[in-house]
N, C-alpha and C positions, 0 to 999 in steps of 0.2 A: 867639816868632814862629814860624810854620810854616816848615818847610824848603822851599826851592824844589826843584822836580823837573826834572831835565835828562834829555832823551831823546837818546841818542847813536845815530846811524845810520852805522855804520862796519864794513866787512868785514875790516879788518886786525885780527886778534885781539891782537897786541902793542900796537898803538896804543890799542885800546879798553880793554885792561886798564890801561894807564897812565892814560888819561883817567878811568876809573872810580875808580881809587885817588886821583888828585889831586883830583877833584871831591868825593868822599866825605870826604876829609880837610879840604876847605874848607867842609864843612857842607851839601852838597847830597845829595838823594836822586837816584839814577841808574837809568835803564832803558837797556839796550843791545839793539840789533837789528843783525843782520849783513847785511841786504839791504833794498831799498827798500820792497817790499810789506809786509814785517813792520813796518817803521818807520812806514808810513802807518796800519796797523792799530793799532799801539801809540799813535800820536798821538791817535787817536780814543778809545782805551780809558783812557789814563792822564792825558790833558789836561796835558801838560807845561808848565812855565813858559818853557822855551826848548828849541830843537832844535839840536844840533850835527850837521851833515850833511856826510858825505864825498861827493865827486863821483864817485870811481872805484868805483861799486858794480856787482855782477855782473848785476843784473837791470834796474834803471831808471836813466835818466839823472838826474843830480842836479838839473838845471834843471826836469825834469818833476816830480820830487818836490816841489821848492819851490813850483811853480805849483799843484800839487794841495793842498798844505798851505795856501797863501795864500787859496784859494777859500773855505775854511771857518773859518779862524782867523787872528788877528793875532799868534799866538805868535812871538816873535823867532826868526830862523834865522841861525845862524853857520856859514859854510861852511869846511870843511877840504879842501884839495886840494894835489896836487903841482904843478898848473898855476898859474903866476904871471903869465900874460900878460894884457894889458889887455882883450882881447876876451872872455876867459873871465870876468874880473871884471865887465865890463859886462853880459854875458849873465845872470850869476847875480843881480846886483842888479836887473836888469829883471824877473827871474823871481820876485822877492819876497824875496830874501835881505836881511838887515839888516847883515851884516858878513862879512868874508872874511879868512881866515888861511891862508897858504901853508905847506906842509910843506917842511922840518922846522920845527917851531915849539917855543916854550918854553911849558910848562904855565902858568907865572905870567902870561904875556901873554894866553893864552886865557881864563884865569879873570878877568883884569881886563876883557877885552872882554865876557865874559858878564855881569859885574856892571854894566857900563855899560848893556847892553841891558835888563837887569832893572829898573834905575832908571828907564829911559824908559817902561816899561810901566805907565802910571799910569791913574787913573780917567778921564783925559781921553779914553780910547778908548771910553767909553760911547757907545752909539748910540741915538738916539730916532727912532721912526717913529710920528708922531701921538702918542697917549697911551701908546704902548708904549716901554719903555726896556729895552735889552739891555746887560748888562755882561759882555763876553767874558772878562774877567780872572777874575771870580768865577763865570762861567757861570750868571748869574741873569737872569730876565726878569720885568719888572713891567708891569702894566697900571694906570696911575695909581699908587696906592700898594700895590696888591695883587700879591704875588708869584705868578707862574705857574710851577708845578713841572713841568718837562719832563724826559724821559729824555735821556741823552747824545745819542742819535741824533736825537731830536726837536729838541734844541737846535741841533745841527749843520745840520739841514734848515732851521730858521727863520733861522739866521745866513746860510745860502746865499741864501735868497730875499730877505733884507734887504740883500744886497750892492748891489742896484740896485732900490729900490722902484719899482713900476710895470712893471718888465720881466717879460715872460712867460717862464718857464723850462719847457722841455719835460721830460716824464718822463725821456727819455733823458739830458738834461743833468744832471738831479737824480740819477739812478741812478749815472752816471759819477763825479760830483764829490762825492757824499755817501757812496755805498756802494762806489765803486770797481768791482771785478769780482766782488763777492760775491753779486749777485742772479742767480737763474736767469732764463731768458727768460720773458716774459709774466707776470712777478711783479706782484702788486698791493700790494707792500709800501709803495711811495711813497704810494698813495692812502690806505692804512690810517693811515700816520703823519700825513698831512695832516689826516685826519678827527680824529685824536687831538688834534693841536695846536689845530684849530678848536674842539673841545669844551672844551679847557682855557681858551682865551682867552674863549670865550663865558661860561664859569662865572665868570670874573673880571670880566665886564662888557664884554668886547671882542667886538663883533659885526661880521662881514663884513670882517675884516682880510685874509683870504686869498681871492683871487678865482680862480675856476675858468674857464679858457678852453677850452670844449669842443673835444676833438680835438687840443689843443695841450699845455696844461699848467697851471701855476699862477703866480700873482703876488701879491706883497704890495702892498696899496694904498699909494700914496705920499702 
């Protein structure tokens, strides 16, 4: 069985070293980032099976990171923080976190919680939009029975549009939630990626799934 990949977003080096050691000894592959922006980039690049997220990061609020992650992925998020009040827990769970562990914590408890979340991430998360099926766990897209091969960024863009089939997403929304702050002003990268996805769906037999609303943006047909 393939190793599960855990992304740690934690700025405390002592805690991150301990986490890496414990997780690797438990059979996981581990990637570590020490701030929120690096963590968001790593989440897009390595497609982790689970994210361990610290709230007290130097650049971005943990709730904001959770919200950004949840817009493009169903990857489980386990929060680590020194705050143990109810309002913080409620905020994080409403932002998309799946579990919450207060510092100081025992590594065995964290690993047990991670394993629970990984067991819950089943094929039941597969999403269908018309004849198109998306499996976010395996990062695969099918039109009927034909697989549509997408690049990582194309996949993230398609997932984002499929969050609400029929809703029109502006270019600005797409840029912010799929690319973050990476794109220069007046970039046509979104349009290029949309064209690529359309072409690949068309080659598989899927015509007209992405609708262009002139002057506004794009939508997946519901």
